[in-house]
Structures are given as C-alpha cells and as structure tokens.
C-alpha positions as CSV (number, residue, x, y, z in Angstrom):
1,M,107.8,128.9,82.1
2,G,110.3,130.3,84.6
3,D,112.1,132.5,82.1
4,K,110.0,135.6,82.9
5,F,110.6,135.1,86.6
6,I,114.4,134.8,86.0
7,E,114.2,138.2,84.2
8,F,112.3,139.5,87.2
9,L,115.1,138.3,89.5
10,D,117.8,139.6,87.2
11,S,116.2,143.1,87.4
12,S,116.1,143.0,91.2
13,G,119.8,143.7,91.6
14,D,120.4,140.8,93.9
15,Q,123.2,138.5,93.0
16,R,122.4,135.6,95.2
17,Y,119.2,133.9,96.3
18,G,118.0,131.5,99.0
19,L,116.0,128.5,97.7
20,C,113.8,126.4,100.0
21,M,112.9,123.3,98.1
22,F,110.3,120.7,98.9
23,A,109.3,117.6,96.9
24,P,106.7,114.9,97.8
25,A,108.7,112.0,99.3
26,I,107.7,109.6,96.6
27,M,109.0,112.1,94.0
28,A,112.2,113.1,95.8
29,P,114.6,110.5,94.3
30,A,113.8,111.7,90.8
31,A,114.1,115.3,91.9
32,N,117.5,114.6,93.5
33,R,118.8,112.9,90.4
34,L,117.7,115.9,88.2
35,L,119.2,118.4,90.7
36,N,122.5,116.5,90.7
37,E,122.6,116.7,86.9
38,A,121.7,120.4,87.1
39,Y,124.3,121.3,89.7
40,G,127.0,118.8,88.5
41,D,127.3,117.3,92.0
42,A,126.5,114.0,93.7
43,G,125.0,115.2,96.9
44,D,121.6,114.6,98.5
45,N,120.1,118.0,97.9
46,L,116.7,117.0,99.4
47,S,117.7,115.4,102.7
48,V,115.4,117.0,105.3
49,L,112.6,114.6,106.1
50,M,109.3,116.4,106.9
51,G,105.8,115.4,107.9
52,Q,102.5,116.9,108.9
53,S,103.1,116.7,112.6
54,I,106.1,116.5,114.8
55,D,104.4,113.6,116.5
56,T,104.2,111.4,113.4
57,N,107.1,109.6,111.7
58,I,105.5,109.3,108.2
59,V,107.5,111.2,105.7
60,Q,105.5,113.4,103.4
61,Y,108.2,115.7,101.9
62,R,112.0,115.6,101.5
63,A,113.3,119.1,101.6
64,G,116.5,121.1,101.2
65,C,117.8,124.7,101.4
66,Y,120.3,126.3,99.0
67,S,121.2,129.4,101.0
68,S,123.2,131.3,98.4
69,A,122.4,130.3,94.8
70,D,123.6,132.4,91.9
71,L,121.2,133.3,89.1
72,V,122.3,130.3,86.9
73,S,121.8,127.8,89.7
74,T,118.4,129.4,90.6
75,K,117.3,129.0,87.0
76,R,118.4,125.4,86.9
77,T,116.6,124.6,90.1
78,I,113.4,126.2,88.8
79,D,113.7,124.1,85.5
80,V,114.0,120.9,87.6
81,L,111.2,121.5,90.1
82,E,108.8,122.7,87.5
83,K,108.9,119.1,86.2
84,I,108.4,117.4,89.6
85,P,104.7,116.8,90.5
86,G,103.8,118.4,93.8
87,A,107.1,120.3,94.2
88,V,107.1,123.6,96.0
89,M,109.9,126.1,96.4
90,L,110.3,129.5,98.1
91,I,112.8,131.9,96.3
92,A,114.1,134.4,98.9
93,E,117.0,136.6,99.7
94,A,120.3,134.9,100.2
95,G,121.1,133.5,103.6
96,I,117.7,132.0,104.3
97,G,117.7,129.1,106.7
98,A,117.0,129.6,110.3
99,S,117.0,133.4,109.7
100,K,114.3,135.5,108.3
101,S,114.5,136.7,104.7
102,G,112.4,138.6,102.2
103,A,110.7,136.5,99.5
104,F,110.8,137.0,95.7
105,G,108.5,134.2,94.6
106,I,106.9,130.8,95.1
107,L,107.0,127.8,92.7
108,Q,104.0,125.5,93.0
109,H,101.6,123.7,90.6
110,G,104.5,123.8,88.1
111,R,104.3,127.6,88.0
112,I,106.2,130.6,89.5
113,Q,104.3,133.4,91.2
114,S,106.3,136.6,91.7
115,I,106.1,138.4,95.0
116,E,106.7,142.0,96.0
117,K,109.0,141.8,98.9
118,S,107.7,145.0,100.4
119,I,104.2,143.6,100.9
120,Y,105.1,140.0,101.8
121,S,105.8,138.6,105.2
122,F,109.3,137.3,105.9
123,H,110.1,133.6,106.1
124,S,112.7,131.3,107.3
125,F,113.0,127.8,105.8
126,H,111.1,126.3,108.8
127,S,108.4,128.9,109.1
128,F,107.7,128.6,105.4
129,A,107.3,124.9,105.7
130,E,105.0,125.2,108.7
131,E,102.9,128.1,107.4
132,H,102.7,127.2,103.7
133,L,102.8,123.4,103.7
134,G,101.8,122.5,107.3
135,V,104.9,120.3,107.8
136,W,107.7,120.1,110.3
137,V,111.0,118.3,110.5
138,I,110.6,114.7,111.6
139,E,113.1,113.7,114.3
140,N,112.7,109.9,114.2
141,P,111.4,109.1,110.7
142,S,110.2,105.6,109.8
143,D,110.7,104.0,106.4
144,I,107.1,104.8,105.5
145,I,106.5,107.6,103.1
146,E,103.2,109.1,102.1
147,E,102.0,107.5,98.9
148,F,99.7,108.9,96.2
149,T,97.9,105.6,95.6
150,D,94.8,106.4,97.6
151,F,94.3,109.6,95.7
152,G,94.0,111.4,99.0
153,I,95.5,114.7,98.0
154,T,94.1,115.9,94.5
155,I,95.2,117.7,91.4
156,S,95.3,121.4,90.6
157,A,92.0,122.4,89.0
158,K,90.0,125.6,88.7
159,I,87.0,125.4,91.0
160,I,84.0,127.6,90.3
161,T,81.4,128.0,93.0
162,Q,78.5,130.3,93.5
163,E,79.8,131.5,96.9
164,R,83.4,132.6,96.0
165,P,85.7,133.2,93.0
166,A,87.8,130.6,91.3
167,Q,90.4,128.9,93.4
168,I,93.2,126.5,92.8
169,L,93.3,123.2,94.7
170,L,96.3,120.9,95.0
171,R,96.0,117.3,96.1
172,T,97.7,114.4,94.3
173,P,99.5,115.6,91.2
174,W,97.9,114.6,87.9
175,E,101.0,112.7,86.8
176,A,101.1,110.5,89.8
177,I,97.4,109.4,89.3
178,F,98.1,108.9,85.6
179,R,101.0,106.6,86.3
180,Q,99.0,104.6,88.8
181,I,96.1,104.1,86.4
182,T,98.3,103.1,83.4
183,D,100.3,100.7,85.6
184,D,97.2,99.3,87.2
185,P,93.9,100.1,85.3
186,E,91.9,98.5,88.1
187,S,93.1,101.3,90.4
188,I,90.7,103.7,88.7
189,F,87.9,102.2,90.8
190,R,89.4,103.9,93.9
191,F,87.7,107.0,92.6
192,T,84.4,105.4,93.7
193,K,85.3,106.3,97.3
194,D,85.7,110.0,96.3
195,P,83.7,110.9,93.2
196,R,84.7,114.6,93.5
197,A,88.3,113.6,93.1
198,F,87.4,111.9,89.8
199,E,85.7,115.1,88.6
200,E,88.8,117.1,89.6
201,F,91.0,114.6,87.8
202,I,88.9,114.9,84.6
203,A,88.9,118.7,84.9
204,E,92.7,118.7,85.1
205,T,93.0,116.4,82.1
206,Y,91.0,118.8,80.0
207,R,93.2,121.7,81.2
208,L,96.4,119.8,80.3
209,D,94.7,119.1,76.9
210,G,94.6,122.8,76.2
211,Y,91.0,123.7,77.3
212,E,89.8,126.5,79.6
213,V,88.1,124.6,82.3
214,E,85.3,125.1,84.9
215,L,84.5,122.6,87.6
216,T,81.0,123.1,88.7
217,P,79.8,123.0,92.4
218,R,79.3,119.7,94.1
219,S,75.5,120.2,94.2
220,N,73.1,122.0,91.9
221,D,75.5,121.6,89.0
222,G,72.7,121.4,86.4
223,G,73.8,117.9,85.2
224,V,77.3,119.1,84.2
225,D,80.4,118.4,86.2
226,V,83.1,119.9,83.9
227,I,82.8,122.6,81.3
228,A,85.7,122.6,78.9
229,R,86.1,125.1,76.1
230,K,88.5,126.3,73.4
231,D,88.0,129.6,71.8
232,G,89.0,131.0,68.4
233,F,88.9,129.2,65.1
234,G,87.2,125.8,65.5
235,A,85.9,126.8,68.9
236,I,84.3,124.1,71.0
237,K,82.4,123.9,74.3
238,I,82.1,120.5,76.0
239,F,79.9,119.4,78.9
240,D,81.3,116.5,80.7
241,Q,79.6,114.3,83.2
242,A,82.1,112.3,85.3
243,K,80.7,109.2,86.8
244,A,82.8,107.3,89.3
245,Y,81.0,104.0,89.2
246,S,82.1,100.6,90.5
247,E,82.9,97.9,88.1
248,V,79.4,96.3,88.5
249,R,77.5,99.5,88.1
250,K,76.9,100.5,84.5
251,V,75.9,103.9,83.1
252,S,72.3,103.4,82.0
253,A,70.5,104.6,78.9
254,N,68.5,106.9,81.1
255,D,71.7,108.5,82.4
256,V,72.8,109.1,78.8
257,R,69.4,110.5,77.8
258,A,69.5,112.9,80.7
259,A,73.0,114.1,79.7
260,Y,72.0,114.6,76.1
261,G,68.9,116.5,77.3
262,V,71.2,119.0,79.1
263,L,73.0,119.5,75.9
264,S,69.9,120.2,73.9
265,M,68.9,123.0,76.4
266,A,72.3,124.8,76.0
267,Q,72.5,126.4,72.6
268,D,76.2,127.4,72.9
269,A,77.5,123.9,73.8
270,S,79.0,121.7,71.1
271,K,78.8,118.2,72.6
272,V,78.3,116.2,75.8
273,V,80.8,113.7,77.1
274,I,80.1,111.0,79.7
275,T,83.4,109.9,81.3
276,T,83.1,106.9,83.6
277,T,85.4,104.6,85.6
278,S,83.0,101.7,84.6
279,D,81.1,100.9,81.4
280,F,77.8,101.6,79.6
281,A,74.8,99.4,79.8
282,P,74.0,97.0,76.9
283,G,72.1,98.8,74.1
284,V,73.4,102.3,74.9
285,Y,75.8,102.5,71.9
286,R,73.1,101.2,69.5
287,E,70.5,103.7,70.8
288,F,72.8,106.8,70.6
289,D,75.0,105.8,67.6
290,R,73.6,108.5,65.4
291,F,74.8,111.3,67.8
292,M,78.4,110.0,68.1
293,P,81.0,111.4,68.1
294,T,80.0,114.9,67.0
295,R,77.3,115.6,69.6
296,L,77.9,112.8,72.1
297,E,81.0,110.9,73.3
298,L,81.0,107.9,75.7
299,R,84.4,107.7,77.3
300,H,85.4,104.7,79.4
301,G,88.0,101.9,79.7
302,Q,90.6,101.8,77.0
303,N,89.4,104.9,75.3
304,L,89.7,106.8,78.6
305,I,93.2,105.5,79.1
306,D,94.1,106.3,75.5
307,W,93.0,109.9,76.2
308,L,95.1,110.1,79.3
309,K,98.2,108.8,77.4
310,Y,97.6,111.3,74.6
311,V,97.5,114.1,77.2
312,E,100.6,112.9,79.0
313,E,102.5,112.7,75.7
314,K,101.3,116.2,74.8
315,R,102.5,117.8,78.0
316,R,106.1,116.5,77.7
C-alpha cells in the first residue's frame, strides 16, 4: 500500500526523512518487535509514553522519532506500521524532533496520505502529537495503559449524513475488537452500551470483506443501518440492520417482517441482513425459511463469529 508513497518520496529529491511514530500502548510491544526485525536492532523504538493530558498518568500511546531515516528504513517503517491497528506516523523532513520541519505525508487507518509541503503547516514531533492526536508526554506514567476492551474508541468507517459529506472516523481498531470477541464471545454484549459502535463495527467488517459501504445517519435511517454493495459481474447490494441487543432480548418476528418490508420497497437491493449480538425469537427461522439465504440472512452467534474470522483471514 505504501509503494506509491515511496515512489513519491523518491521523486522528491530528499535523501533522509524524519519519522514521528505513534502506536496505541496495547499494540506497542508488537510494533516494537516488528520494528526491531525491520531495522535489525534490539532497541526500544517506541519509548516515549504519551497520554491525553499532562495531568493524567494513563498511557495511551508509545511513541518514537527517527530523525534521519533513509528511504529503505522509511519503507520498512511504513510496512510495519501499516499492519499495527491504530498506528499513526508523520513523515517529514529530516531533523524533525523539537524543531519544525515540512511534512510529506501521514500514515493512519493503515493508509498513507501524501501532503504537499508548500500548503501544509510545519510540525515538530511534539506539536504533531498535540495537534493531530491530542496527546502529550507523560512525566510520571503509571503502569496503566488505555485498553480497547470497552470499545470506547471505534473503527474506521465511511459515515454518510444528510448534513455533510462522507467522513472517516477512528475509534478502536477493528482487529482489536475482533480479537476481544473471538477470545471472549460474551464481550460482544458490551455493544449494548453503544449500539452506534456496533453499527460502525459491522460497517467496517463489510468494508474489509470487499464491499463499498455506507453507514446511515443515527436517526431517520429508513430502517437500514448499513448499505454494502459490490459492483460489476455478480453485483450485490445488501441492507443490514445491526441490532445490539442484550442476551435476554431477542429479535422478534415483527422486527424481521419490518426489515423484509424495507427490502421489498427497494427494487435495486439484493437482500436484507439482520446482524445481532443476541438471537432470534422462536419461530422466526420457520416463518422466514423460504426467503433464506438469497433474500434474507439472519446473522448472530456462531455464524457472526464465523463471518468475522473469514474476514480476518481474508485481510491477512
């Protein structure tokens, strides 16, 4: 993914680059191991402890600065951090640190965005951390790190609203949530505290599965939370209703009838999927058996986890 950006850097004429690297604290050990392999060293490349406020001692990021990396080292760093959920890196002119330097690009969401230096503000390591991530160096860190287990941050997903164009959100990386759910399937019920996060998670899963995705507004969504489509030969358009229900609350037959009714009103849609953290009420499968799986899919429990595992294997 970073090859085109490396070509862009190579054409810039610069021989050395400054790399400001940030990885979520929980992901930093893995990032450091991969960076050591890439650099052929044994150092702690991400050693700066950073948090959201200078007054707190909870570590959110471990960070580091490579002030003069050659093109090969820059490429190796990009290759590593593209694989680390939640990692962010500023690629700048050599010498970046406390001083100001022009920026070439930013890596985030596993992607590189090129920047025209002439139209971008200058950054030091610390000002980039403060302005872009909202974090500062922690003077007296505790042994507490910010975990992903409460799903308090969310994944990247395309958000479509009536008020403004598509935007990209980043909260907890998809992979961290996936690992939590597969290690502890009961943890999926934490989404009941934030149903919107469940919708975002399902939207991101479709995107990783190769679909173009729209996440509808929180209200007035027309009975559809996620629209997923694939164009070309074998084109398909899916309406998904994501229902973050507690273990004791089941998706009723009326819920399914309403979802299928939305499908029947949309002539260009292929099927409707109901994805739930819970289960379906008795009798639902019998009533709707004739529509499954071509027009209706009921996704929960093990078949939801199987889909997540399939997507995780596909993205490797």
